[in-house]
C-alpha positions in Angstrom: 0.0 0.0 0.0 1.1 3.6 -0.7 0.7 6.6 1.6 1.3 10.3 0.9 2.6 11.9 4.1 2.7 15.8 4.1 4.4 17.1 7.3 7.6 18.4 8.8 11.0 17.0 8.0 14.1 17.1 10.1 17.7 16.1 9.3 18.4 14.9 12.9 16.0 13.0 15.1 12.6 11.3 14.7 9.7 13.7 14.4 7.2 14.4 11.6 8.0 12.6 8.4 11.2 11.1 9.9 9.1 9.3 12.4 6.2 8.4 10.1 8.3 7.2 7.2 10.4 4.9 9.3 7.4 3.3 10.9 5.4 3.0 7.7 8.2 1.5 5.8 9.0 -0.9 8.6 5.4 -2.1 8.4 5.7 -2.7 4.7 4.1 0.5 3.3 5.5 2.7 0.6 5.7 6.2 2.2 5.7 9.2 -0.2 6.8 12.2 1.8 6.4 15.9 1.1 8.0 18.3 3.6 6.1 21.3 4.9 9.2 22.5 6.6 12.8 21.3 6.6 14.8 21.8 9.8 18.1 20.6 11.2 16.2 19.2 14.2 13.1 19.8 16.2 12.8 23.1 17.9 13.9 21.8 21.4 17.6 22.2 20.6 19.9 25.2 21.2 20.4 25.9 17.5 17.8 25.0 14.8 18.2 26.0 11.1 15.8 25.6 8.2 12.7 27.0 6.7 9.2 26.3 5.6 8.6 24.7 2.2 7.4 27.0 -0.6 3.8 26.2 -1.5 4.7 26.4 -5.2 7.3 23.7 -4.7 4.8 21.5 -2.8 2.3 21.9 -5.6 4.9 20.9 -8.2 5.8 17.8 -6.3 2.2 16.7 -6.1 1.8 17.6 -9.8 4.7 15.3 -10.5 3.0 12.4 -8.7 -0.2 13.1 -10.5 1.4 13.4 -13.9 2.8 9.9 -13.6 -0.5 8.5 -12.6 0.6 7.7 -9.1 -2.2 9.5 -7.2 -4.6 6.8 -8.3 -2.3 4.2 -6.5 -2.3 6.3 -3.3 -4.3 4.5 -0.5 -4.2 7.3 2.0 -3.0 10.8 2.8 -1.6 11.7 6.2 -0.9 15.4 7.1 0.7 16.9 10.2 2.6 20.0 11.0 2.3 22.9 8.6 5.0 25.5 8.1 2.4 28.3 7.6 -1.3 28.6 7.0 -1.3 28.8 3.2 0.0 25.2 3.1 -3.4 24.0 4.2 -4.7 24.9 0.7 -2.0 22.6 -0.9 -2.9 19.7 1.5 -6.6 20.1 0.8 -6.0 20.1 -3.0 -3.8 17.0 -2.6 -6.5 15.2 -0.7 -9.2 16.0 -3.2 -7.0 14.9 -6.1 -6.1 11.6 -4.4 -9.8 10.9 -3.6 -10.8 11.8 -7.2 -8.2 9.3 -8.5 -9.0 6.7 -5.8 -12.3 7.2 -4.1 -11.4 4.5 -1.5 -8.4 6.5 -0.2 -8.5 7.7 3.4 -7.4 11.1 4.7 -5.9 11.2 8.2 -5.5 14.7 9.6 -3.1 15.0 12.5 -3.7 18.6 13.6 -0.3 19.3 14.9 -0.4 22.9 16.3 0.1 22.7 20.1 0.4 20.7 23.2 0.8 21.2 27.0 -1.4 24.2 27.1 0.3 26.2 24.3 0.1 26.7 20.6 3.5 26.4 18.8 2.4 26.5 15.1 2.6 29.7 13.2 -0.4 32.2 13.4 -3.4 31.1 11.4 -2.3 27.4 11.1 -4.9 26.1 13.6 -7.7 28.0 12.0 -6.7 26.8 8.5 -6.6 23.2 9.6 -10.1 23.6 11.2 -11.6 25.3 8.2 -9.9 23.7 5.2 -8.7 20.2 6.3 -11.0 19.0 9.1 -14.1 18.8 6.8 -12.1 16.5 4.5 -10.8 14.1 7.1 -11.9 10.5 7.5 -9.6 10.2 10.6 -8.5 13.0 13.0 -5.9 12.5 15.6 -5.7 15.5 17.9 -4.1 15.5 21.4 -6.2 16.8 24.2 -5.0 20.4 23.9 -5.6 20.5 20.2 -9.1 19.0 20.6 -9.9 21.5 23.2 -8.8 24.3 20.9 -10.9 23.0 18.0 -14.0 22.6 20.1 -13.8 25.0 23.1 -14.3 22.1 25.5 -12.0 22.0 28.5 -10.8 18.4 28.6 -10.2 17.2 32.2 -11.2 13.5 31.8 -12.5 10.9 29.4 -16.0 12.2 29.5 -14.9 15.6 28.3 -12.8 14.0 25.5 -15.7 11.9 24.4 -18.1 14.9 24.2 -15.5 17.0 22.4 -14.6 14.3 19.9 -18.3 13.9 18.9 -18.4 17.7 18.3 -15.9 17.3 15.5 -18.4 15.1 13.6 -15.8 13.1 11.7 -16.0 9.3 11.0 -13.1 8.5 13.3 -11.6 10.7 16.0 -8.7 9.6 18.1 -7.7 11.8 21.0 -4.3 11.3 22.6 -3.0 12.6 26.0 -6.4 12.1 27.7 -6.2 12.4 31.5 -7.4 9.0 33.0 -6.7 9.2 36.7 -3.2 8.1 37.5 -2.8 6.8 33.9 -2.8 8.6 30.5 -5.1 7.5 27.7 -6.0 7.5 24.0 -9.6 7.6 23.1 -11.1 6.5 19.7 -14.6 7.5 18.8 -16.3 5.9 15.7 -20.0 6.3 15.3 -21.8 5.2 18.5 -18.7 3.3 19.8 -15.8 4.6 21.8 -12.8 2.8 23.2 -10.1 4.0 25.7 -6.6 2.6 25.9 -4.5 3.7 28.9 -0.9 3.3 29.9 1.2 4.3 32.9 2.3 8.0 32.8 5.8 8.7 31.9 7.7 11.6 33.6 9.1 12.9 30.3 9.1 11.8 26.8 11.0 12.7 23.5 9.2 14.6 20.8 7.4 12.9 17.9 5.1 10.5 19.8 2.0 12.0 18.2 3.5 11.9 14.7 4.4 8.2 15.3 1.0 7.3 16.7 -1.0 8.9 13.8 1.1 6.9 11.3 0.6 3.7 13.2 -3.1 4.1 13.7 -3.6 4.9 10.0 -1.4 1.9 8.9 -3.4 -0.4 11.1 -6.7 0.7 9.7 -5.4 0.3 6.1 -4.3 -3.2 7.1 -8.0 -4.0 7.9 -7.9 -3.7 11.7 -10.9 -2.3 13.5 -10.4 1.0 15.4 -10.2 -0.6 18.9 -7.4 -2.9 17.7 -5.6 -0.1 15.9 -5.8 2.0 19.0 -4.4 -0.7 21.3 -1.6 -1.6 19.0 -0.6 2.0 18.3 -0.7 2.9 21.9 1.4 -0.2 22.9 4.1 0.5 20.3 4.4 4.2 21.2 4.5 3.5 25.0 7.2 0.9 24.5 9.3 3.1 22.4 8.9 6.1 24.7 9.8 4.0 27.7 12.8 2.5 26.0 13.9 6.1 25.1 13.9 7.4 28.7 16.8 9.8 29.1 17.2 10.4 25.4 16.1 13.5 23.6 15.0 11.5 20.6 12.8 8.4 20.2 15.0 5.3 19.7 13.1 4.2 16.7 15.7 2.1 14.9 16.8 0.4 18.0 13.2 -0.4 19.1 11.7 -1.0 15.7 10.5 -4.6 16.5 7.8 -2.9 18.7 6.3 -1.4 15.6 5.6 -4.9 14.2 4.8 -6.7 17.4 3.4 -4.2 19.9 4.0 -5.2 23.5 0.5 -5.0 24.9 1.2 -5.9 28.5 1.1 -2.3 29.8 -2.0 -1.3 27.8 -5.5 -1.5 29.3 -8.4 -1.1 26.8 -12.0 -0.7 27.6 -15.2 0.4 25.9 -16.2 3.9 26.8 -19.5 4.2 24.9 
C-alpha cells in the first residue's frame, strides 16, 4: 500500500515525516513524503536551522506524482505540522486529487499545532486546519489540547474528551494525551462506539510521539484492523518506544523497531467507553 505523508521533515532525530516514514516502511508500506518545513532538528535544541517549504514547490511535487498516474495508486493521505497557514490549501488540494483518482483512499488529519497548554504553530495554522482540512478528514488524531482548541471544550477527563470528539463530527476521531486518573489515555470515537486505551504515565518523553501514533493508527486501519485494535496496537508501540527512550532527547526508533511490528500489549489497558 502507498501513503502520501505531508508534514515536517528534520535532518536529525525522529519527528514528523522522519518518524512516520520509518514506521510505515518498517510495516511494509510505501511512504511518499512531502516536507512542509525542513529543519536541522526539532525546535527543542539550542540551534535550529531551516525554513518552511514554498507552496509552489509543494504543488509541483504533487503535480509530478499526478502526472505519472501515481495518485490513483495512493491509498491514504496523512498530514501533520504545517510551516504556515497557506500550506493548508495545498494539502486540501492533494487530498481532493487523491480521492478523485482513488475514491477508496483515506485522509488522516493529525492537527499538529500545540500541546501542553500552548500553541506552537505559526499564526493562522490552527484555523486553516479547522476550516480547510477538518471537513475532508476521515480520521482525525488531535491531542487533548488540540481537541480543546478546536471545540472549546476543556478536557479534564475521558467524558470531556468523548463529548468534544463527537463535536468534530468526523467518521473516526482519536484523542491522545487524555487524563485518565493516574494513567494517560488515547480515546477512539467511531459512530456510536468509543474505546479508551491507557498506559502508565511517563515523567518525560521525547518529541514525535503523536506523529508516530498517527502513522501507526492509519497503517493499522489500512491493514484491515478495527479501530479498537488499531488503538491498542498504536498505543502499545508508542508506549514501549517512549519507555525505552527514557533519558534520550529522541525516540530510539531504529533500536526499538520490533515494537512497531509486534506491539508489547502488557502495559495497555483497553475498555469500551460508549
